[in-house]
N, C-alpha and C positions, 0 to 999 in steps of 0.2 A: 187765583182769581176769586175764590169764594171767601177769602180772608179767614179761613179756618185752619190752614196749615202753612208751613214754611215752604217757599219755592225751592224746588230741588235742583234748579239749574244754576245756582250760584253757591258761594262759600257758606252762606247761612244755612242752606239746606244740606249741602254735601258734607259740611263739617259740624257746625254747631248743633243743628236739629238732629242729625243722625247720631251724634255722640250722646246727646241728652236723652234721646229715646231709650238707648241702652242703659244709660246711667240711672234714669228714673226707675226702670224695671228692677234694678238692683237695690235701690235705696227706699223706694216708696212701699209701705205696707198698708194693708187695708185698715182704715180707721185712723190713720196718722193725720195729725193736724198740721197744715202747711200754710205759711204766709208767703205770697209772691209779691215782692216789693218792686214797683215799676213794671207792672204786669202787662202794660200795653193793651192790646186787644184780646189778651187772655189765651193765646195759643198754648203756651207751656203750662199755664194754670189748668186748662182743660185736660191736657195730657196727663198731668199728675192726678187729677180727679178721676179720670177713667181707669186709673190703676188702683182706685179705692181710697184715696186721700180726701179729707175734708179741706178744701182749699179756699182761702180768702185772697183774692187778688186786689191790690190797691195801686192807684196811679193818680198823679195830679192832673191828668188830661181828661177833661170831661168827654170829649169825642171818643177817646179810646174806651173809657169805661162804659159809655152808652152802647158801643158796638159789642164789647165783651158781654154785657148783660143780655144782649139780644141773642147770643149764641152760646150761653153758658151750659156746661155739663151739669147733670143732676146734683153733683156734690161740690160744685164750684160757685162761689159768690163773689161779686165785685162791688167795690165802693170807691168813691172819689175821696182821696185824702191827699193833703199837701205834704207829700213825703219830704222829710227833712226840716219841716218847720216846727218850732217849739209847740208842743201840745197836740200836734196833728194826729198822733197815733194813740192818744190817751184812752180812746174807747176800746182798744184791744187789751184784754186782761193780761196782767203780769204772769209770767211762767206758764203760758197757756199753749205754746206752739212747739211741736216736735222738730220742725224743719223750716228754716227761713231761706228763701231762694231769691237771688238777685241776678239779673243778666244784663250786661251792657248798661249798667246804671251808675257805677262809681266814677267813671271817667269825667262826668259832669262836675264832680266835686273838685277835681284837680285842674281841669282846663275849662274855665267858665264859658258858657254859651254866649254870654254878652259881657261887655266890660263892667257893667254894673252889678252883675251877679255876685253874691257873697254867700255861696252855699257853705254850710258848716257840717262837715262829716261827723263831728263829735256828737251832734244832736241825733243824727240817724243811728249811729252805733250805740248810743245810750238807750234809745228806744228798742233797738234789736236786743241788746243785753237784757233789758227788763222783760221783754215779751217772751224770749226764748226760755224753754225749760232748762234746768241745770244740766241735764244730759242731752240736750238738744244739739242740733248742728246747723251752722250757717254755711250756705253754699253760695259762692260768688263766682260768676263766670264773666271774665272781662277780656277785652282785646289785649293781645300779647304786646308788652311794652317794647319788644325788640323788633318784631316782624310785621305788626299790623300796619298796613298802608305803605310798606316798603316796595320799591319798584321791582317788577318781575323781569329778570334778565335771563339770557341763555335760551336754549331750546326747551321744548315741552318735557323731555325726559331728564334733562340735566339743568335745572334752573339754578340761578344764583341771584343774590341781591347785594346791594351796597348799603351798609348802615352808615349814614352820614351824620346822624345825631342821635342822642339818647337822653342826656340830661337837659339839653336845650329844648325849648318848646316852640321853635320857629315854625315848624310845620306839623309836628306830631300832635295827636290828641290824647295820648296815653300818659299816665304817670309812670315813674320808674318803679321797679319792684321794691326798692327800699322805701319809697314813699308809701306804697300800699301796705307793706308789712308793718312798718312803724305805726301807721294809722290804726290798723287793727290791734296791734299790741297796746297802744295807748288807750284803745277802747275796751280793753279787758279780754281780748281773745288771743288764742294761740292756734297756730296752724297744725291741723291734724293730718292733712293730706294735700298734695298738689299734683295736678296732672295737666299736661299740655295736649290740647285736642288735636286729633288726627282725622283725616277724612275717611268717609265710608268707602270701601272698595268699589261700590257701585258708581261712585262719583267719577271714577277714571273714565268711564265710557261716556259721561255727560260733558265733562270739561277736562281733558287730559292735562292741559297746562296748569289750571288751577289745582288739580289733584296733586300733581308732582310738586308744585310750590308749597302747598299747605302741608304736604307730607314731610317735606324737608324743613320747612320753616313754619311752625305752628302759629296760627293767627289768633287763637284764643287760648286762655288757660283757665283752669278751675281750681279754686281753693275750697277745702273743707275746713271750717273753723269751729272751735269749741270754746266755751268759757274757760279762761285761764284759771 
């Protein structure tokens, strides 16, 4: 309700936020430079900043940036940038960032929000490649292409789902794994690590059904990428 943290009563809090809190504690060092692309209202940017990183959060939504600026941590800063547009990130110096973070951002490049949208992922990946230090890391968290938005069937302790489509985009909003991996490869990146997010044990007491489903069928995955 204060727009400073992720709600704990749904999958975003019980899976995504719970996982990233632990992940950032392992990956973020004091003084590290971080770029959060598609930062929204800055919740994860501020989380990384409180761990000692110097964080720049960027987003194309002015309302989000205004709110993020109003509640920024001491070492987090926020700017309006038309992410993915040619020249939009030119003000960020080349080879200046240790870690670039994106969360729930890439799916818009594969499944347009509107029929007229022509988002070009190559532009974004080219900017990321330029901005990232040679030994830096790109972290991408995205909805799982197999299980995100799949129906929850069965009882709370023994859930199951029916996967009725994967390559088809009739209902799904996620790209296939091959589409994601090939796009990163063409952009000059190689996969260093992949992990499928599992729920926090505490989430079982909040929503047993969602806990059991997301434990068996991950709804997000994380990729760590480096320059090839």
